[in-house]
N, C-alpha and C positions, 0 to 999 in steps of 0.2 A: 812287392817290388820296391826297392829303395829309390830315393830321389836320384842318386847317382846312376842307377841302372836305367831309370826312365829317361834321364838326360842323354845317356849314351844311345839308347834306343831311338830317341828323337833325332839325334845326329845321324845315325845310320839311315833312318828313313829318309831324311832330307837329302843325304848324299846319294842314296840309291835313286830317289826321285829325279834328282838333277842329272844323273848319268843316263837314266832310261829315257827321259824326255829330250836329251841332247841340248841342254841349255847352251846358248851361244852368246857371243858378244853382241851388244846392241848396235843397231844402225839408227843414227839420229835423223830427225827430219821426216818430212813426208814427200810425196811425189816420187818422181823418177830417180831411182838409184843407179840406173845403168849408164848414165852420162848423156850428154847432149847429142842429138842427131840432126842432120840436115837433109833436105830433100827438095826436089822441084816438082811442081804439079798443082793439084787442086784439092787434095784430100789429106785430112789429118785424123788419125785414129787415136782414141783414148783407150789405152791398153796397159794393164799392169800399173795403174796410177801414173801414167806417163803420156804426154802428148807426143805422138810419133808421126812425122818427124817433129823435133822440138822447134826447129826453124824451117819454115816452108817458104820457098821462093816461088813467086807467081807474077803474072802480068796484070796491069791495070784492067779492070773489068771482068777478070776471071771469077767464076763462082767457086768459092772455097767451101768445102763440106767437112764438118766435124762429125765423126761417127763414134759413139760409145760402144766399145767392144768388151768392156768390163761387166761383171755381174752386179756392180754397184753403181750408184748415181754419180754423175759429174756435171759440171756446168762450164760455160765459156764466158768469163766475166772480164770486161775491159772498160776503159774510159770512153764513153760515148757510143759504144757498140757492144754486141755480145748477146748471149742467151743467159739470162739470169735465173731461168727455171731449170730444175734438175732434169737431166737427160738420163733415162733408164737404158738398160742394155738394148742395143740395136737402134736406139733413137738417133736422129740426125739434126744438125743445125746447119743452115747454109747462109752465107753472106757474100758480099763482094765489096771491093774497094776500087773506087775510081781514080784516086790520087796515089802517086808513088809515095812510099814511105815505109816505116817500120811500125807495125801494129802489134803491140804486146798484149797478152791475155793470160789469164790464170783460172784455175779451178778453186773456188773459195772453200770447197769442201775438203780439199787436200792440200795443206800448206806445202809449198815447194813445187807443186805441179804447175808449171808455167811454160810458156812458149811465145813465139812471135811469127808473124807473117810478114815477109819482106816483099813489097810490091815494087816492081820496076828495077831500076839500077841500084837501089839500096842506099843511095847517097843520103836521102832524108834530111839534107841540110846540115849535117853534122860536120864539124871541123875536125878532120882526121888528126891534126896535131894535138888536139885537146883530149883525145880519147886514148886511154891505155888499153891495149888488147892483151888479154891473158889467155894462154892455151887452156882448152877445156879441161885437160888432165890436171892442171894446177888448181882449178876451181872446184872440181868434183873429185873427191878422194875415191879410189877404187875400193870396192867392198870385197871381203874375203869370205867365201861361203864355207871354208873349212874350219871355222872357229868351233863348230859343234864337236869336232873330233877331239880337240884339246880339252874342251869342257867335259866331255864324256869320260875321257881318260882320267882327268883330275877327280871327277866324281867317283869313279871306280876305285882309285887309290885311297880317297878319303873314306869311302865305304869299307874297304878292306882294313884300313887302319882302325877305324871305329869298331869293326867287328872283332878284330884281334884284341882291342882294349876291353871290350865287353867280356870276351872269353876269359881274359886274364883276371878281371874283377870277379867274375862268377867263380873261377877256380879258387880264388883266395877267400871268398866269402864262406863263413861257417855254414854248414848244412847244405851246401850246393852240390 
């Protein structure tokens, strides 16, 4: 087998591998890719590497429960409060907040997985004139789950072209 034939065979193998596995475009970052959610109540679930709801509205003194519904560990880390130990599947962490305000938290195991608990009227002493609000859609780009179709089609085309090229080279080679 000549170097040219080996190279063409390697290209065909890579192209077919890409088309079979459905290589898709990358999604950057960690954490929740579905966008921010809001809810009222006392429960936050960790599911699909996402705190759901992302922002929970509750009243002072309410007991807030974080429940891990993923098959992998998470934690609830914040400044001055939180659970710094890993929570396995089905494990819970509960806390409560006496003072009104916004309490931000994150999972240190999954960058980008973050949320907040808003207690009371959510004023938290912020000057509304100094805060620029952006719509969630502008801050979180939508993902497209159909990228694998284009990648698969491209892989098939590349594989077909490489196969045709190998066939042409073999036909022109003496003794083939």
